[in-house]
Biopython code that builds the backbone (N, CA, C, O; Angstrom):
import numpy as np
from Bio.PDB.StructureBuilder import StructureBuilder

atoms = [
    (1, "UNK", "N", (14.518, -12.393, 16.107)),
    (1, "UNK", "CA", (13.601, -13.494, 16.241)),
    (1, "UNK", "C", (14.085, -14.436, 17.340)),
    (1, "UNK", "O", (15.246, -14.845, 17.361)),
    (2, "UNK", "N", (13.193, -14.763, 18.233)),
    (2, "UNK", "CA", (13.529, -15.667, 19.336)),
    (2, "UNK", "C", (13.587, -17.110, 18.839)),
    (2, "UNK", "O", (12.926, -17.479, 17.869)),
    (3, "UNK", "N", (14.383, -17.903, 19.522)),
    (3, "UNK", "CA", (14.431, -19.320, 19.164)),
    (3, "UNK", "C", (13.158, -20.003, 19.659)),
    (3, "UNK", "O", (12.623, -19.621, 20.699)),
    (4, "UNK", "N", (12.661, -21.014, 18.927)),
    (4, "UNK", "CA", (11.428, -21.685, 19.330)),
    (4, "UNK", "C", (11.629, -22.528, 20.580)),
    (4, "UNK", "O", (12.739, -22.966, 20.883)),
    (5, "UNK", "N", (10.544, -22.743, 21.293)),
    (5, "UNK", "CA", (10.564, -23.571, 22.496)),
    (5, "UNK", "C", (10.822, -25.039, 22.153)),
    (5, "UNK", "O", (11.474, -25.760, 22.909)),
    (6, "UNK", "N", (10.299, -25.469, 20.998)),
    (6, "UNK", "CA", (10.432, -26.878, 20.605)),
    (6, "UNK", "C", (10.756, -26.989, 19.128)),
    (6, "UNK", "O", (10.527, -26.072, 18.340)),
    (7, "UNK", "N", (11.302, -28.158, 18.782)),
    (7, "UNK", "CA", (11.484, -28.530, 17.384)),
    (7, "UNK", "C", (10.717, -29.824, 17.155)),
    (7, "UNK", "O", (10.837, -30.774, 17.928)),
    (8, "UNK", "N", (9.927, -29.853, 16.086)),
    (8, "UNK", "CA", (9.212, -31.057, 15.678)),
    (8, "UNK", "C", (9.954, -31.574, 14.453)),
    (8, "UNK", "O", (9.809, -31.041, 13.352)),
    (9, "UNK", "N", (10.742, -32.610, 14.657)),
    (9, "UNK", "CA", (11.656, -33.117, 13.634)),
    (9, "UNK", "C", (11.002, -34.312, 12.943)),
    (9, "UNK", "O", (10.634, -35.293, 13.589)),
    (10, "UNK", "N", (10.864, -34.215, 11.621)),
    (10, "UNK", "CA", (10.143, -35.224, 10.850)),
    (10, "UNK", "C", (11.072, -35.876, 9.833)),
    (10, "UNK", "O", (11.639, -35.199, 8.976)),
    (11, "UNK", "N", (11.221, -37.176, 9.933)),
    (11, "UNK", "CA", (12.082, -37.904, 9.003)),
    (11, "UNK", "C", (11.487, -37.854, 7.608)),
    (11, "UNK", "O", (10.294, -38.086, 7.417)),
    (12, "UNK", "N", (12.338, -37.547, 6.636)),
    (12, "UNK", "CA", (11.930, -37.557, 5.233)),
    (12, "UNK", "C", (12.829, -38.474, 4.410)),
    (12, "UNK", "O", (12.847, -38.383, 3.182)),
    (13, "UNK", "N", (13.568, -39.346, 5.066)),
    (13, "UNK", "CA", (14.381, -40.397, 4.439)),
    (13, "UNK", "C", (15.543, -39.894, 3.599)),
    (13, "UNK", "O", (16.131, -40.680, 2.856)),
    (14, "UNK", "N", (15.902, -38.612, 3.686)),
    (14, "UNK", "CA", (17.019, -38.110, 2.898)),
    (14, "UNK", "C", (18.294, -38.823, 3.336)),
    (14, "UNK", "O", (18.559, -38.972, 4.529)),
    (15, "UNK", "N", (19.075, -39.261, 2.357)),
    (15, "UNK", "CA", (20.329, -39.953, 2.663)),
    (15, "UNK", "C", (21.476, -39.282, 1.920)),
    (15, "UNK", "O", (21.264, -38.583, 0.929)),
    (16, "UNK", "N", (22.681, -39.500, 2.404)),
    (16, "UNK", "CA", (23.863, -38.838, 1.850)),
    (16, "UNK", "C", (23.996, -39.043, 0.343)),
    (16, "UNK", "O", (24.372, -38.113, -0.370)),
    (17, "UNK", "N", (23.699, -40.223, -0.147)),
    (17, "UNK", "CA", (23.843, -40.513, -1.573)),
    (17, "UNK", "C", (22.684, -39.938, -2.388)),
    (17, "UNK", "O", (22.682, -40.026, -3.616)),
    (18, "UNK", "N", (21.697, -39.348, -1.702)),
    (18, "UNK", "CA", (20.568, -38.758, -2.398)),
    (18, "UNK", "C", (19.485, -39.745, -2.753)),
    (18, "UNK", "O", (18.510, -39.383, -3.411)),
    (19, "UNK", "N", (19.635, -40.978, -2.334)),
    (19, "UNK", "CA", (18.672, -42.023, -2.664)),
    (19, "UNK", "C", (17.866, -42.406, -1.430)),
    (19, "UNK", "O", (18.364, -43.137, -0.575)),
    (20, "UNK", "N", (16.614, -41.919, -1.321)),
    (20, "UNK", "CA", (15.822, -42.291, -0.161)),
    (20, "UNK", "C", (15.487, -43.782, -0.189)),
    (20, "UNK", "O", (14.992, -44.294, -1.193)),
    (21, "UNK", "N", (15.757, -44.465, 0.904)),
    (21, "UNK", "CA", (15.515, -45.898, 0.966)),
    (21, "UNK", "C", (14.494, -46.260, 2.021)),
    (21, "UNK", "O", (13.925, -47.351, 1.990)),
    (22, "UNK", "N", (14.260, -45.367, 2.941)),
    (22, "UNK", "CA", (13.303, -45.657, 4.002)),
    (22, "UNK", "C", (11.879, -45.484, 3.528)),
    (22, "UNK", "O", (11.629, -45.290, 2.338)),
    (23, "UNK", "N", (10.940, -45.555, 4.465)),
    (23, "UNK", "CA", (9.531, -45.427, 4.110)),
    (23, "UNK", "C", (8.937, -44.085, 4.498)),
    (23, "UNK", "O", (7.834, -43.751, 4.066)),
    (24, "UNK", "N", (9.639, -43.323, 5.295)),
    (24, "UNK", "CA", (9.059, -42.084, 5.810)),
    (24, "UNK", "C", (8.594, -41.162, 4.698)),
    (24, "UNK", "O", (7.475, -40.651, 4.751)),
    (25, "UNK", "N", (9.430, -40.938, 3.695)),
    (25, "UNK", "CA", (9.075, -40.020, 2.613)),
    (25, "UNK", "C", (7.924, -40.549, 1.764)),
    (25, "UNK", "O", (7.225, -39.765, 1.123)),
    (26, "UNK", "N", (7.715, -41.856, 1.749)),
    (26, "UNK", "CA", (6.659, -42.464, 0.935)),
    (26, "UNK", "C", (5.288, -42.380, 1.601)),
    (26, "UNK", "O", (4.263, -42.448, 0.923)),
    (27, "UNK", "N", (5.266, -42.234, 2.916)),
    (27, "UNK", "CA", (4.006, -42.270, 3.652)),
    (27, "UNK", "C", (3.621, -40.936, 4.261)),
    (27, "UNK", "O", (2.765, -40.883, 5.144)),
    (28, "UNK", "N", (4.235, -39.868, 3.807)),
    (28, "UNK", "CA", (4.005, -38.595, 4.491)),
    (28, "UNK", "C", (3.569, -37.480, 3.552)),
    (28, "UNK", "O", (3.967, -36.331, 3.744)),
    (29, "UNK", "N", (2.770, -37.787, 2.551)),
    (29, "UNK", "CA", (2.260, -36.762, 1.641)),
    (29, "UNK", "C", (1.441, -35.744, 2.432)),
    (29, "UNK", "O", (0.456, -36.113, 3.072)),
    (30, "UNK", "N", (1.830, -34.479, 2.397)),
    (30, "UNK", "CA", (1.124, -33.431, 3.120)),
    (30, "UNK", "C", (1.409, -33.390, 4.610)),
    (30, "UNK", "O", (0.873, -32.542, 5.323)),
    (31, "UNK", "N", (2.240, -34.289, 5.081)),
    (31, "UNK", "CA", (2.585, -34.469, 6.494)),
    (31, "UNK", "C", (3.161, -33.205, 7.125)),
    (31, "UNK", "O", (2.687, -32.760, 8.171)),
    (32, "UNK", "N", (4.170, -32.633, 6.500)),
    (32, "UNK", "CA", (4.829, -31.458, 7.081)),
    (32, "UNK", "C", (3.896, -30.251, 7.110)),
    (32, "UNK", "O", (3.858, -29.513, 8.094)),
    (33, "UNK", "N", (3.160, -30.056, 6.051)),
    (33, "UNK", "CA", (2.235, -28.923, 6.005)),
    (33, "UNK", "C", (1.162, -29.066, 7.076)),
    (33, "UNK", "O", (0.811, -28.088, 7.738)),
    (34, "UNK", "N", (0.638, -30.283, 7.252)),
    (34, "UNK", "CA", (-0.391, -30.500, 8.267)),
    (34, "UNK", "C", (0.158, -30.217, 9.668)),
    (34, "UNK", "O", (-0.504, -29.558, 10.471)),
    (35, "UNK", "N", (1.361, -30.709, 9.962)),
    (35, "UNK", "CA", (1.965, -30.476, 11.280)),
    (35, "UNK", "C", (2.184, -28.985, 11.504)),
    (35, "UNK", "O", (1.883, -28.461, 12.577)),
    (36, "UNK", "N", (2.709, -28.302, 10.486)),
    (36, "UNK", "CA", (2.961, -26.860, 10.589)),
    (36, "UNK", "C", (1.657, -26.102, 10.868)),
    (36, "UNK", "O", (1.612, -25.244, 11.749)),
    (37, "UNK", "N", (0.604, -26.421, 10.119)),
    (37, "UNK", "CA", (-0.679, -25.744, 10.302)),
    (37, "UNK", "C", (-1.269, -26.022, 11.681)),
    (37, "UNK", "O", (-1.779, -25.113, 12.335)),
    (38, "UNK", "N", (-1.200, -27.278, 12.125)),
    (38, "UNK", "CA", (-1.731, -27.641, 13.439)),
    (38, "UNK", "C", (-0.951, -26.947, 14.562)),
    (38, "UNK", "O", (-1.545, -26.454, 15.521)),
    (39, "UNK", "N", (0.374, -26.913, 14.439)),
    (39, "UNK", "CA", (1.191, -26.255, 15.464)),
    (39, "UNK", "C", (0.815, -24.776, 15.554)),
    (39, "UNK", "O", (0.693, -24.233, 16.652)),
    (40, "UNK", "N", (0.632, -24.125, 14.405)),
    (40, "UNK", "CA", (0.240, -22.711, 14.391)),
    (40, "UNK", "C", (-1.154, -22.521, 14.976)),
    (40, "UNK", "O", (-1.373, -21.630, 15.796)),
    (41, "UNK", "N", (-2.094, -23.363, 14.551)),
    (41, "UNK", "CA", (-3.479, -23.263, 15.048)),
    (41, "UNK", "C", (-3.546, -23.445, 16.562)),
    (41, "UNK", "O", (-4.380, -22.832, 17.227)),
    (42, "UNK", "N", (-2.677, -24.280, 17.099)),
    (42, "UNK", "CA", (-2.671, -24.571, 18.532)),
    (42, "UNK", "C", (-1.841, -23.566, 19.326)),
    (42, "UNK", "O", (-1.830, -23.598, 20.556)),
    (43, "UNK", "N", (-1.157, -22.688, 18.631)),
    (43, "UNK", "CA", (-0.333, -21.691, 19.314)),
    (43, "UNK", "C", (0.942, -22.269, 19.905)),
    (43, "UNK", "O", (1.505, -21.699, 20.839)),
    (44, "UNK", "N", (1.401, -23.393, 19.374)),
    (44, "UNK", "CA", (2.639, -23.995, 19.870)),
    (44, "UNK", "C", (3.833, -23.199, 19.358)),
    (44, "UNK", "O", (3.880, -22.812, 18.191)),
    (45, "UNK", "N", (4.785, -22.963, 20.231)),
    (45, "UNK", "CA", (6.019, -22.282, 19.867)),
    (45, "UNK", "C", (6.990, -23.350, 19.378)),
    (45, "UNK", "O", (7.868, -23.800, 20.114)),
    (46, "UNK", "N", (6.811, -23.748, 18.108)),
    (46, "UNK", "CA", (7.580, -24.876, 17.592)),
    (46, "UNK", "C", (7.987, -24.637, 16.146)),
    (46, "UNK", "O", (7.284, -23.973, 15.384)),
    (47, "UNK", "N", (9.127, -25.188, 15.791)),
    (47, "UNK", "CA", (9.631, -25.153, 14.435)),
    (47, "UNK", "C", (9.531, -26.569, 13.874)),
    (47, "UNK", "O", (10.039, -27.512, 14.480)),
    (48, "UNK", "N", (8.883, -26.722, 12.725)),
    (48, "UNK", "CA", (8.754, -28.029, 12.079)),
    (48, "UNK", "C", (9.920, -28.182, 11.114)),
    (48, "UNK", "O", (10.172, -27.312, 10.281)),
    (49, "UNK", "N", (10.631, -29.308, 11.238)),
    (49, "UNK", "CA", (11.853, -29.518, 10.467)),
    (49, "UNK", "C", (11.794, -30.857, 9.741)),
    (49, "UNK", "O", (11.503, -31.883, 10.356)),
    (50, "UNK", "N", (12.069, -30.857, 8.432)),
    (50, "UNK", "CA", (12.257, -32.089, 7.664)),
    (50, "UNK", "C", (13.733, -32.452, 7.794)),
    (50, "UNK", "O", (14.604, -31.598, 7.628)),
    (51, "UNK", "N", (14.004, -33.696, 8.085)),
    (51, "UNK", "CA", (15.390, -34.084, 8.344)),
    (51, "UNK", "C", (15.827, -35.280, 7.500)),
    (51, "UNK", "O", (15.023, -35.915, 6.817)),
    (52, "UNK", "N", (17.102, -35.557, 7.570)),
    (52, "UNK", "CA", (17.649, -36.735, 6.913)),
    (52, "UNK", "C", (17.129, -37.982, 7.614)),
    (52, "UNK", "O", (16.420, -37.891, 8.617)),
    (53, "UNK", "N", (17.481, -39.127, 7.088)),
    (53, "UNK", "CA", (17.046, -40.397, 7.655)),
    (53, "UNK", "C", (17.441, -40.481, 9.132)),
    (53, "UNK", "O", (18.586, -40.212, 9.496)),
    (54, "UNK", "N", (16.483, -40.857, 9.969)),
    (54, "UNK", "CA", (16.743, -40.995, 11.402)),
    (54, "UNK", "C", (17.115, -42.427, 11.781)),
    (54, "UNK", "O", (17.248, -42.758, 12.959)),
    (55, "UNK", "N", (17.281, -43.265, 10.768)),
    (55, "UNK", "CA", (17.757, -44.647, 10.941)),
    (55, "UNK", "C", (16.815, -45.484, 11.825)),
    (55, "UNK", "O", (17.256, -46.323, 12.610)),
    (56, "UNK", "N", (15.522, -45.232, 11.676)),
    (56, "UNK", "CA", (14.485, -45.987, 12.391)),
    (56, "UNK", "C", (13.446, -46.467, 11.370)),
    (56, "UNK", "O", (12.246, -46.439, 11.640)),
    (57, "UNK", "N", (13.914, -46.906, 10.199)),
    (57, "UNK", "CA", (13.032, -47.217, 9.072)),
    (57, "UNK", "C", (11.936, -48.218, 9.425)),
    (57, "UNK", "O", (10.817, -48.107, 8.924)),
    (58, "UNK", "N", (12.237, -49.179, 10.269)),
    (58, "UNK", "CA", (11.238, -50.193, 10.635)),
    (58, "UNK", "C", (10.087, -49.598, 11.436)),
    (58, "UNK", "O", (9.043, -50.235, 11.581)),
    (59, "UNK", "N", (10.261, -48.400, 11.952)),
    (59, "UNK", "CA", (9.232, -47.744, 12.770)),
    (59, "UNK", "C", (8.600, -46.538, 12.084)),
    (59, "UNK", "O", (7.733, -45.880, 12.659)),
    (60, "UNK", "N", (9.024, -46.247, 10.868)),
    (60, "UNK", "CA", (8.599, -45.023, 10.201)),
    (60, "UNK", "C", (7.145, -44.996, 9.788)),
    (60, "UNK", "O", (6.459, -46.018, 9.746)),
    (61, "UNK", "N", (6.705, -43.807, 9.488)),
    (61, "UNK", "CA", (7.367, -42.515, 9.585)),
    (61, "UNK", "C", (7.626, -42.111, 11.039)),
    (61, "UNK", "O", (6.835, -42.408, 11.934)),
    (62, "UNK", "N", (8.743, -41.435, 11.247)),
    (62, "UNK", "CA", (9.198, -41.082, 12.587)),
    (62, "UNK", "C", (9.158, -39.560, 12.773)),
    (62, "UNK", "O", (9.504, -38.797, 11.871)),
    (63, "UNK", "N", (8.727, -39.144, 13.964)),
    (63, "UNK", "CA", (8.759, -37.737, 14.352)),
    (63, "UNK", "C", (9.384, -37.658, 15.741)),
    (63, "UNK", "O", (9.086, -38.475, 16.612)),
    (64, "UNK", "N", (10.251, -36.668, 15.941)),
    (64, "UNK", "CA", (10.926, -36.473, 17.221)),
    (64, "UNK", "C", (10.587, -35.070, 17.733)),
    (64, "UNK", "O", (10.624, -34.096, 16.982)),
    (65, "UNK", "N", (10.262, -34.988, 19.005)),
    (65, "UNK", "CA", (10.000, -33.685, 19.621)),
    (65, "UNK", "C", (11.144, -33.375, 20.566)),
    (65, "UNK", "O", (11.450, -34.142, 21.479)),
    (66, "UNK", "N", (11.774, -32.222, 20.321)),
    (66, "UNK", "CA", (12.878, -31.745, 21.146)),
    (66, "UNK", "C", (12.464, -30.451, 21.825)),
    (66, "UNK", "O", (11.740, -29.675, 21.201)),
    (67, "UNK", "N", (12.862, -30.163, 23.038)),
    (67, "UNK", "CA", (13.939, -30.808, 23.771)),
    (67, "UNK", "C", (13.515, -32.027, 24.597)),
    (67, "UNK", "O", (14.346, -32.616, 25.288)),
    (68, "UNK", "N", (12.240, -32.415, 24.538)),
    (68, "UNK", "CA", (11.782, -33.544, 25.345)),
    (68, "UNK", "C", (12.414, -34.868, 24.934)),
    (68, "UNK", "O", (12.481, -35.804, 25.731)),
    (69, "UNK", "N", (12.881, -34.946, 23.675)),
    (69, "UNK", "CA", (13.471, -36.157, 23.109)),
    (69, "UNK", "C", (12.450, -37.308, 23.060)),
    (69, "UNK", "O", (12.782, -38.457, 23.351)),
    (70, "UNK", "N", (11.217, -36.979, 22.692)),
    (70, "UNK", "CA", (10.173, -37.985, 22.510)),
    (70, "UNK", "C", (10.197, -38.425, 21.059)),
    (70, "UNK", "O", (10.004, -37.610, 20.157)),
    (71, "UNK", "N", (10.433, -39.718, 20.825)),
    (71, "UNK", "CA", (10.493, -40.299, 19.489)),
    (71, "UNK", "C", (9.186, -41.041, 19.230)),
    (71, "UNK", "O", (8.772, -41.888, 20.021)),
    (72, "UNK", "N", (8.545, -40.714, 18.118)),
    (72, "UNK", "CA", (7.264, -41.322, 17.768)),
    (72, "UNK", "C", (7.380, -42.132, 16.494)),
    (72, "UNK", "O", (8.078, -41.745, 15.556)),
    (73, "UNK", "N", (6.688, -43.261, 16.470)),
    (73, "UNK", "CA", (6.693, -44.166, 15.319)),
    (73, "UNK", "C", (5.312, -44.192, 14.671)),
    (73, "UNK", "O", (4.309, -43.839, 15.291)),
    (74, "UNK", "N", (5.287, -44.614, 13.418)),
    (74, "UNK", "CA", (4.025, -44.790, 12.717)),
    (74, "UNK", "C", (3.202, -43.524, 12.577)),
    (74, "UNK", "O", (1.972, -43.571, 12.603)),
    (75, "UNK", "N", (3.871, -42.401, 12.430)),
    (75, "UNK", "CA", (3.177, -41.116, 12.340)),
    (75, "UNK", "C", (2.830, -40.872, 10.863)),
    (75, "UNK", "O", (3.515, -40.129, 10.160)),
    (76, "UNK", "N", (1.755, -41.514, 10.421)),
    (76, "UNK", "CA", (1.405, -41.450, 9.002)),
    (76, "UNK", "C", (-0.046, -41.050, 8.752)),
    (76, "UNK", "O", (-0.600, -41.328, 7.689)),
    (77, "UNK", "N", (-0.658, -40.394, 9.742)),
    (77, "UNK", "CA", (-2.044, -39.962, 9.559)),
    (77, "UNK", "C", (-2.303, -38.699, 10.375)),
    (77, "UNK", "O", (-1.580, -38.388, 11.321)),
    (78, "UNK", "N", (-3.344, -37.988, 9.987)),
    (78, "UNK", "CA", (-3.738, -36.806, 10.751)),
    (78, "UNK", "C", (-4.136, -37.206, 12.168)),
    (78, "UNK", "O", (-3.898, -36.456, 13.115)),
    (79, "UNK", "N", (-4.740, -38.383, 12.318)),
    (79, "UNK", "CA", (-5.132, -38.884, 13.641)),
    (79, "UNK", "C", (-3.905, -39.031, 14.549)),
    (79, "UNK", "O", (-3.941, -38.629, 15.712)),
    (80, "UNK", "N", (-2.824, -39.605, 14.018)),
    (80, "UNK", "CA", (-1.595, -39.782, 14.801)),
    (80, "UNK", "C", (-1.002, -38.435, 15.181)),
    (80, "UNK", "O", (-0.609, -38.219, 16.328)),
    (81, "UNK", "N", (-0.941, -37.535, 14.214)),
    (81, "UNK", "CA", (-0.380, -36.207, 14.477)),
    (81, "UNK", "C", (-1.204, -35.481, 15.532)),
    (81, "UNK", "O", (-0.652, -34.888, 16.459)),
    (82, "UNK", "N", (-2.529, -35.527, 15.387)),
    (82, "UNK", "CA", (-3.406, -34.869, 16.364)),
    (82, "UNK", "C", (-3.206, -35.433, 17.768)),
    (82, "UNK", "O", (-3.157, -34.676, 18.737)),
    (83, "UNK", "N", (-3.091, -36.756, 17.885)),
    (83, "UNK", "CA", (-2.899, -37.378, 19.199)),
    (83, "UNK", "C", (-1.581, -36.926, 19.818)),
    (83, "UNK", "O", (-1.522, -36.633, 21.012)),
    (84, "UNK", "N", (-0.528, -36.871, 19.011)),
    (84, "UNK", "CA", (0.782, -36.455, 19.505)),
    (84, "UNK", "C", (0.756, -34.989, 19.935)),
    (84, "UNK", "O", (1.274, -34.645, 20.997)),
    (85, "UNK", "N", (0.160, -34.132, 19.122)),
    (85, "UNK", "CA", (0.104, -32.712, 19.472)),
    (85, "UNK", "C", (-0.823, -32.457, 20.653)),
    (85, "UNK", "O", (-0.562, -31.560, 21.455)),
    (86, "UNK", "N", (-1.898, -33.227, 20.775)),
    (86, "UNK", "CA", (-2.777, -33.121, 21.953)),
    (86, "UNK", "C", (-1.983, -33.408, 23.222)),
    (86, "UNK", "O", (-2.072, -32.673, 24.205)),
    (87, "UNK", "N", (-1.203, -34.490, 23.186)),
    (87, "UNK", "CA", (-0.399, -34.869, 24.346)),
    (87, "UNK", "C", (0.674, -33.828, 24.638)),
    (87, "UNK", "O", (0.959, -33.525, 25.796)),
    (88, "UNK", "N", (1.263, -33.285, 23.580)),
    (88, "UNK", "CA", (2.278, -32.246, 23.750)),
    (88, "UNK", "C", (1.679, -31.030, 24.456)),
    (88, "UNK", "O", (2.307, -30.450, 25.341)),
    (89, "UNK", "N", (0.480, -30.652, 24.066)),
    (89, "UNK", "CA", (-0.194, -29.528, 24.726)),
    (89, "UNK", "C", (-0.434, -29.823, 26.202)),
    (89, "UNK", "O", (-0.413, -28.913, 27.030)),
    (90, "UNK", "N", (-0.665, -31.110, 26.539)),
    (90, "UNK", "CA", (-0.882, -31.520, 27.927)),
    (90, "UNK", "C", (0.428, -31.715, 28.692)),
    (90, "UNK", "O", (0.418, -31.949, 29.900)),
    (91, "UNK", "N", (1.564, -31.617, 27.974)),
    (91, "UNK", "CA", (2.865, -31.762, 28.613)),
    (91, "UNK", "C", (3.280, -33.204, 28.867)),
    (91, "UNK", "O", (4.174, -33.469, 29.671)),
    (92, "UNK", "N", (2.626, -34.136, 28.177)),
    (92, "UNK", "CA", (2.919, -35.556, 28.353)),
    (92, "UNK", "C", (3.227, -36.193, 26.998)),
    (92, "UNK", "O", (2.740, -35.729, 25.966)),
    (93, "UNK", "N", (4.041, -37.263, 27.001)),
    (93, "UNK", "CA", (4.251, -37.970, 25.734)),
    (93, "UNK", "C", (2.998, -38.759, 25.360)),
    (93, "UNK", "O", (2.242, -39.182, 26.235)),
    (94, "UNK", "N", (2.786, -38.951, 24.084)),
    (94, "UNK", "CA", (1.650, -39.730, 23.573)),
    (94, "UNK", "C", (2.068, -41.203, 23.563)),
    (94, "UNK", "O", (2.783, -41.645, 22.665)),
    (95, "UNK", "N", (1.624, -41.943, 24.553)),
    (95, "UNK", "CA", (2.049, -43.336, 24.726)),
    (95, "UNK", "C", (1.735, -44.217, 23.507)),
    (95, "UNK", "O", (2.494, -45.133, 23.190)),
    (96, "UNK", "N", (0.623, -43.939, 22.830)),
    (96, "UNK", "CA", (0.190, -44.776, 21.710)),
    (96, "UNK", "C", (1.223, -44.865, 20.599)),
    (96, "UNK", "O", (1.367, -45.914, 19.970)),
    (97, "UNK", "N", (1.945, -43.777, 20.349)),
    (97, "UNK", "CA", (2.912, -43.739, 19.251)),
    (97, "UNK", "C", (4.359, -43.660, 19.727)),
    (97, "UNK", "O", (5.273, -43.664, 18.902)),
    (98, "UNK", "N", (4.584, -43.590, 20.999)),
    (98, "UNK", "CA", (5.928, -43.422, 21.553)),
    (98, "UNK", "C", (6.788, -44.657, 21.278)),
    (98, "UNK", "O", (6.355, -45.787, 21.505)),
    (99, "UNK", "N", (8.001, -44.434, 20.792)),
    (99, "UNK", "CA", (8.945, -45.527, 20.567)),
    (99, "UNK", "C", (9.567, -45.913, 21.889)),
    (99, "UNK", "O", (9.845, -45.064, 22.736)),
    (100, "UNK", "N", (9.782, -47.202, 22.055)),
    (100, "UNK", "CA", (10.459, -47.679, 23.271)),
    (100, "UNK", "C", (11.942, -47.401, 23.156)),
    (100, "UNK", "O", (12.532, -47.556, 22.086)),
    (101, "UNK", "N", (12.550, -46.985, 24.274)),
    (101, "UNK", "CA", (13.990, -46.695, 24.240)),
    (101, "UNK", "C", (14.807, -47.905, 24.552)),
    (101, "UNK", "O", (16.035, -47.834, 24.566)),
]
sb = StructureBuilder()
sb.init_structure("model")
sb.init_model(0)
sb.init_chain("A")
sb.init_seg("    ")
for serial, (resi, resn, name, xyz) in enumerate(atoms, 1):
    if name == "N":
        sb.init_residue(resn, " ", resi, " ")
    sb.init_atom(name, np.array(xyz, "f"), 0.0, 1.0, " ", f" {name:<3s}", serial, name[0])
structure = sb.get_structure()
C-alpha cells in the first residue's frame, strides 16, 4: 500500500490523562466520517486522522492538512469542511477558516 499524498488531521481533544478538556470533541459529531466520505467522493489521496489535543482550544474544532501545514479553525459544520476540501482540490488554502500563524 502506497503512502497517502496528504493527511487530514482532526483534533479530538484526547489528552494524556484521558480527560478531554477542549471543545473539539464536543462539536464534531459525525465530523470524521463526513470528512472521510467527502475525501473518498472527491478522489483525494488522503488519510483522515483523529489526533490528540492540538493545543488550539480557543480556535477549535481544528483540522490540519499536511504536508501543506494548513491549520484551520472553527471546523464544526459540513459547510466548513466542504469549503476547505474545495480549496484543497484547487490547490489553495481556504482563507475563511485558515488560522493566522
